[in-house]
C-alpha positions as a Markdown table, in Angstrom:
| # | Residue | x | y | z |
|---|---|---|---|---|
| 1 | Unk | -52.9 | 29.5 | 13.5 |
| 2 | Unk | -54.3 | 26.9 | 11.1 |
| 3 | Unk | -55.0 | 27.3 | 7.5 |
| 4 | Unk | -58.7 | 27.5 | 8.2 |
| 5 | Unk | -58.1 | 30.5 | 10.4 |
| 6 | Unk | -56.0 | 32.2 | 7.7 |
| 7 | Unk | -58.8 | 31.5 | 5.2 |
| 8 | Unk | -61.4 | 32.9 | 7.6 |
| 9 | Unk | -59.5 | 36.2 | 7.9 |
| 10 | Unk | -59.0 | 36.5 | 4.2 |
| 11 | Unk | -55.2 | 36.0 | 4.3 |
| 12 | Unk | -55.3 | 33.1 | 1.7 |
| 13 | Unk | -56.6 | 34.0 | -1.7 |
| 14 | Unk | -57.9 | 31.2 | -3.9 |
| 15 | Unk | -58.4 | 31.5 | -7.7 |
| 16 | Unk | -62.1 | 30.9 | -8.5 |
| 17 | Unk | -63.1 | 27.5 | -9.8 |
| 18 | Unk | -64.8 | 27.1 | -13.1 |
| 19 | Unk | -68.1 | 26.6 | -11.3 |
| 20 | Unk | -67.7 | 29.9 | -9.6 |
| 21 | Unk | -66.9 | 31.7 | -12.8 |
| 22 | Unk | -69.9 | 30.1 | -14.5 |
| 23 | Unk | -72.1 | 31.4 | -11.6 |
| 24 | Unk | -70.8 | 35.0 | -12.1 |
| 25 | Unk | -71.3 | 35.0 | -15.9 |
| 26 | Unk | -74.4 | 33.0 | -16.8 |
| 27 | Unk | -74.0 | 34.0 | -20.5 |
| 28 | Unk | -72.3 | 30.7 | -21.4 |
| 29 | Unk | -75.6 | 28.7 | -21.2 |
| 30 | Unk | -78.2 | 31.3 | -22.2 |
| 31 | Unk | -79.5 | 31.2 | -25.8 |
| 32 | Unk | -80.4 | 34.8 | -25.5 |
| 33 | Unk | -76.8 | 35.5 | -24.8 |
| 34 | Unk | -75.7 | 33.5 | -27.8 |
| 35 | Unk | -77.9 | 35.6 | -30.0 |
| 36 | Unk | -76.5 | 38.7 | -28.5 |
| 37 | Unk | -73.0 | 37.6 | -29.1 |
| 38 | Unk | -73.7 | 36.6 | -32.6 |
| 39 | Unk | -75.3 | 40.0 | -33.3 |
| 40 | Unk | -72.4 | 41.7 | -31.7 |
| 41 | Unk | -69.8 | 40.0 | -33.8 |
| 42 | Unk | -71.5 | 39.5 | -37.2 |
| 43 | Unk | -73.5 | 42.7 | -37.7 |
| 44 | Unk | -71.7 | 45.9 | -38.7 |
| 45 | Unk | -71.2 | 48.6 | -36.2 |
| 46 | Unk | -73.5 | 51.6 | -36.6 |
| 47 | Unk | -70.5 | 53.9 | -36.7 |
| 48 | Unk | -69.5 | 52.5 | -40.1 |
| 49 | Unk | -72.6 | 54.2 | -41.5 |
| 50 | Unk | -71.5 | 57.6 | -40.4 |
| 51 | Unk | -67.9 | 57.5 | -41.4 |
| 52 | Unk | -67.5 | 59.2 | -44.8 |
| 53 | Unk | -66.0 | 56.9 | -47.4 |
| 54 | Unk | -63.0 | 58.1 | -49.4 |
| 55 | Unk | -64.5 | 57.3 | -52.8 |
| 56 | Unk | -61.9 | 59.3 | -54.6 |
| 57 | Unk | -59.2 | 56.6 | -54.5 |
| 58 | Unk | -61.2 | 53.6 | -53.4 |
| 59 | Unk | -61.9 | 52.1 | -56.7 |
| 60 | Unk | -58.3 | 52.1 | -58.0 |
| 61 | Unk | -56.4 | 49.5 | -56.1 |
| 62 | Unk | -53.1 | 51.4 | -56.2 |
| 63 | Unk | -51.7 | 54.4 | -54.3 |
| 64 | Unk | -52.2 | 57.7 | -56.0 |
| 65 | Unk | -49.4 | 60.3 | -55.7 |
| 66 | Unk | -49.7 | 64.0 | -55.9 |
| 67 | Unk | -49.2 | 65.0 | -59.6 |
| 68 | Unk | -45.8 | 66.7 | -60.2 |
| 69 | Unk | -45.5 | 70.0 | -62.0 |
| 70 | Unk | -44.5 | 70.0 | -65.7 |
| 71 | Unk | -40.8 | 70.3 | -66.1 |
| 72 | Unk | -39.5 | 73.6 | -67.5 |
| 73 | Unk | -36.3 | 72.2 | -69.0 |
| 74 | Unk | -35.3 | 68.9 | -70.5 |
| 75 | Unk | -35.5 | 66.0 | -69.9 |
| 76 | Unk | -39.2 | 65.8 | -70.4 |
| 77 | Unk | -39.8 | 62.3 | -69.0 |
| 78 | Unk | -43.0 | 60.4 | -68.2 |
| 79 | Unk | -43.4 | 57.4 | -66.0 |
| 80 | Unk | -45.5 | 54.6 | -67.7 |
| 81 | Unk | -47.0 | 52.1 | -65.3 |
| 82 | Unk | -49.0 | 48.8 | -65.5 |
| 83 | Unk | -47.1 | 47.7 | -68.6 |
| 84 | Unk | -47.5 | 44.1 | -69.8 |
| 85 | Unk | -44.4 | 42.0 | -69.1 |
| 86 | Unk | -43.9 | 41.2 | -72.7 |
| 87 | Unk | -44.2 | 44.8 | -73.9 |
| 88 | Unk | -41.2 | 46.1 | -75.8 |
| 89 | Unk | -39.8 | 49.6 | -76.3 |
| 90 | Unk | -41.1 | 49.5 | -79.9 |
| 91 | Unk | -44.6 | 48.8 | -78.6 |
| 92 | Unk | -44.4 | 51.8 | -76.3 |
| 93 | Unk | -42.9 | 54.0 | -79.0 |
| 94 | Unk | -45.8 | 53.1 | -81.3 |
| 95 | Unk | -48.3 | 54.1 | -78.6 |
| 96 | Unk | -46.7 | 57.5 | -78.2 |
| 97 | Unk | -46.0 | 58.0 | -81.9 |
| 98 | Unk | -47.6 | 61.5 | -82.0 |
| 99 | Unk | -45.7 | 62.7 | -79.0 |
| 100 | Unk | -42.1 | 62.9 | -80.4 |
| 101 | Unk | -40.5 | 60.2 | -78.3 |
| 102 | Unk | -36.7 | 60.3 | -78.0 |
| 103 | Unk | -36.0 | 57.5 | -75.6 |
| 104 | Unk | -37.9 | 54.5 | -74.1 |
| 105 | Unk | -36.5 | 52.6 | -71.1 |
| 106 | Unk | -38.3 | 49.6 | -69.6 |
| 107 | Unk | -37.1 | 48.9 | -66.0 |
| 108 | Unk | -35.9 | 45.3 | -65.5 |
| 109 | Unk | -34.9 | 43.3 | -62.4 |
| 110 | Unk | -31.2 | 43.3 | -61.8 |
| 111 | Unk | -30.8 | 39.6 | -61.3 |
| 112 | Unk | -33.3 | 38.0 | -63.6 |
| 113 | Unk | -33.5 | 40.7 | -66.3 |
| 114 | Unk | -37.3 | 40.3 | -66.2 |
| 115 | Unk | -39.3 | 43.5 | -66.8 |
| 116 | Unk | -40.9 | 45.0 | -63.7 |
| 117 | Unk | -44.0 | 46.3 | -65.5 |
| 118 | Unk | -43.1 | 50.0 | -65.7 |
| 119 | Unk | -40.8 | 52.2 | -67.6 |
| 120 | Unk | -39.8 | 55.8 | -68.6 |
| 121 | Unk | -40.4 | 57.6 | -71.9 |
| 122 | Unk | -38.5 | 60.7 | -72.8 |
| 123 | Unk | -40.0 | 63.3 | -75.1 |
| 124 | Unk | -38.5 | 66.2 | -77.2 |
| 125 | Unk | -40.9 | 68.9 | -75.9 |
| 126 | Unk | -43.2 | 69.7 | -73.1 |
| 127 | Unk | -46.1 | 69.4 | -75.6 |
| 128 | Unk | -45.2 | 65.8 | -76.3 |
| 129 | Unk | -45.2 | 65.1 | -72.6 |
| 130 | Unk | -48.7 | 66.8 | -72.3 |
| 131 | Unk | -50.0 | 64.6 | -75.1 |
| 132 | Unk | -48.6 | 61.5 | -73.5 |
| 133 | Unk | -50.3 | 62.4 | -70.2 |
| 134 | Unk | -53.6 | 62.5 | -72.0 |
| 135 | Unk | -53.0 | 58.8 | -73.1 |
| 136 | Unk | -53.2 | 57.7 | -69.4 |
| 137 | Unk | -55.8 | 55.0 | -69.3 |
| 138 | Unk | -55.2 | 53.8 | -72.8 |
| 139 | Unk | -54.9 | 50.0 | -73.4 |
| 140 | Unk | -51.6 | 48.4 | -74.4 |
| 141 | Unk | -51.5 | 44.7 | -74.9 |
| 142 | Unk | -54.7 | 44.2 | -72.9 |
| 143 | Unk | -53.6 | 46.3 | -69.9 |
| 144 | Unk | -54.7 | 49.8 | -69.0 |
| 145 | Unk | -51.5 | 51.9 | -68.6 |
| 146 | Unk | -50.9 | 54.8 | -66.3 |
| 147 | Unk | -48.9 | 57.8 | -67.5 |
| 148 | Unk | -47.6 | 60.4 | -65.1 |
| 149 | Unk | -44.8 | 62.9 | -64.9 |
| 150 | Unk | -41.6 | 61.2 | -63.7 |
| 151 | Unk | -39.7 | 62.4 | -60.8 |
| 152 | Unk | -36.3 | 63.8 | -61.8 |
| 153 | Unk | -33.3 | 61.6 | -61.2 |
| 154 | Unk | -31.4 | 62.3 | -58.0 |
């Protein structure tokens, strides 16, 4: 049996040439197809219009945690975020002057000793902590700070 006999009986399978592929999918040369492909890739899917947006946290740009309950016993500590890198503990104490601050700790990098942009403030009473939570969104050295209840140490 010759190769032509094998081919005639379908025993040899050839991969299609580029001309055969072009014959099967005429979209590569049709301007109508180009427009269709452009519309397919560059217009938004209609499904996006029906998916409800989560506008609650969308405008923030940082992850929002569930608020922790107020502590019932000392230490009454708040986490202060988005601090300026040149903010000192005296600046933070001045911001929370009406809240009875007992301790301010700015977290620093272990190797470079550069501040990381957040810290912890400890208060004498729960009322001081509540007043500090009301100051979330205040401006300190040109930055809007975030104040939340700190997780207890492990």
